[in-house]
C-alpha positions as a printed Julia matrix, in Angstrom:
152×3 Matrix{Float64}:
  90.01   91.51   76.62
  92.69   92.11   79.29
  91.75   93.43   82.72
  91.84   97.26   82.96
  92.29   98.55   86.53
  91.33  102.12   85.51
  87.89  102.17   87.28
  89.46  100.97   90.55
  92.23  103.54   90.16
  89.68  106.32   89.64
  87.7   105.19   92.7
  90.82  105.11   94.9
  91.88  108.58   93.71
  88.39  109.98   94.35
  88.47  108.55   97.87
  92.0   109.88   98.46
  91.02  113.39   97.39
  87.95  113.28   99.66
  90.07  112.18  102.61
  92.69  114.86  101.95
  89.87  117.41  101.85
  88.57  116.14  105.21
  92.05  116.56  106.71
  92.49  113.45  108.9
  96.16  112.39  108.45
  95.68  108.85  109.78
  92.63  108.21  107.61
  94.49  109.58  104.56
  97.49  107.35  105.31
  95.32  104.2   105.39
  94.91  104.56  101.62
  98.68  104.09  101.13
 100.65  100.86  101.05
 102.8   100.09  104.09
 105.78  100.94  101.86
 105.3   103.55   99.16
 107.33  105.68   96.79
 106.67  109.31   97.78
 108.6   112.04   96.0
 108.23  115.79   95.77
 109.58  117.86   92.93
 111.92  120.0    94.97
 115.64  120.66   94.61
 117.51  117.87   96.4
 119.69  120.32   98.32
 116.52  121.97   99.66
 115.03  118.86  101.32
 114.95  119.06  105.07
 114.76  122.85  105.28
 113.57  123.85  108.75
 110.9   126.2   107.35
 109.36  123.47  105.1
 109.97  120.15  106.92
 107.07  118.35  105.2
 108.85  118.71  101.85
 110.93  115.56  101.73
 110.79  112.07  100.33
 108.75  109.49  102.22
 108.68  105.7   102.21
 106.02  104.39  104.6
 102.37  104.77  105.56
 103.47  106.35  108.85
 105.51  108.89  106.84
 102.36  109.79  104.89
 100.46  110.61  108.09
 103.44  112.64  109.32
 103.49  114.58  106.05
  99.89  115.7   106.43
 100.4   116.61  110.11
 103.5   118.69  109.28
 101.76  120.33  106.34
  98.81  121.36  108.56
 101.09  122.61  111.34
 102.88  125.02  109.0
  99.82  126.55  107.33
  97.02  128.78  108.6
  93.88  126.69  109.24
  90.87  127.73  107.21
  92.94  129.62  104.63
  93.52  126.73  102.24
  91.79  126.09   98.97
  92.54  123.31   96.52
  90.92  123.12   93.12
  91.14  119.85   91.25
  90.9   120.69   87.57
  91.27  117.24   86.07
  91.93  113.62   86.95
  93.4   111.46   84.21
  93.59  107.7    84.73
  95.18  104.93   82.7
  95.5   101.48   84.21
  97.1   101.73   87.65
  98.24  105.33   87.1
  96.41  108.59   87.64
  97.41  112.23   87.34
  95.61  114.91   89.3
  95.99  118.47   88.0
  95.04  121.44   90.1
  95.83  124.58   92.04
  96.63  124.86   95.74
  96.24  128.08   97.72
  97.69  128.21  101.23
  98.95  130.7   103.79
 102.3   130.08  105.48
 101.74  130.21  109.25
 105.23  131.5   110.19
 105.15  134.44  107.76
 101.45  135.06  107.11
 102.17  135.11  103.37
  99.71  133.45  101.02
 100.8   131.52   97.96
  99.27  129.82   94.98
 100.94  126.79   93.4
  99.88  124.78   90.38
 100.3   121.05   91.01
 100.4   117.75   89.21
 100.14  114.64   91.36
 101.12  111.3    89.82
  99.62  108.36   91.71
  99.9   104.64   91.16
  97.23  102.44   92.77
  97.63   98.69   93.26
  95.21   96.46   95.12
  93.26   99.52   96.26
  96.17  101.39   97.86
  98.55  104.07   96.65
 102.07  102.74   96.01
 103.45  105.84   94.26
 102.83  109.52   95.11
 104.92  111.99   93.11
 104.11  115.7    93.4
 105.18  118.32   90.89
 104.42  121.81   92.14
 105.51  125.41   91.94
 108.19  124.99   94.61
 109.4   128.57   94.15
 106.0   129.92   95.27
 106.14  127.72   98.39
 109.75  128.67   99.19
 109.02  132.39   98.83
 106.02  132.18  101.17
 108.1   130.56  103.9
 111.39  132.41  103.42
 112.28  134.97  106.07
 112.21  138.51  104.72
 115.41  140.49  104.55
 115.74  142.73  107.59
 112.91  141.09  109.54
 113.0   137.45  110.55
 109.89  136.03  108.94
 107.83  139.2   109.07
 105.12  139.44  106.39
């Protein structure tokens, strides 16, 4: 019978989710390969927007830590809730399905976004991190309101 890495993948994903929940960007980043494929499902022309700087492609472990720092800096602490509904694993790949609730710090607007996170784990570290989320909900929460720069 060929080797099936699924149990190791599940264990790495469980540990990653626990670390994300604890909120330490450097500890989270240590679960990623030095070079990784990090993509977010977001319109290409929208990457690098000043109101959502964490939403961009990444390529290194240091980028991963920066992502989680930027994400925290742009959201209201204590007003986040993530519900993992299901983790599916097959070989080196896992898909995490869930719902994220956050509040945009600059506007004070809350949002809810359904997410799917596709991870690939090799040798105990994440080498691929692709996020598919309701980017419209995120963009609306951070967009300045007409007639009042960023007012809720």
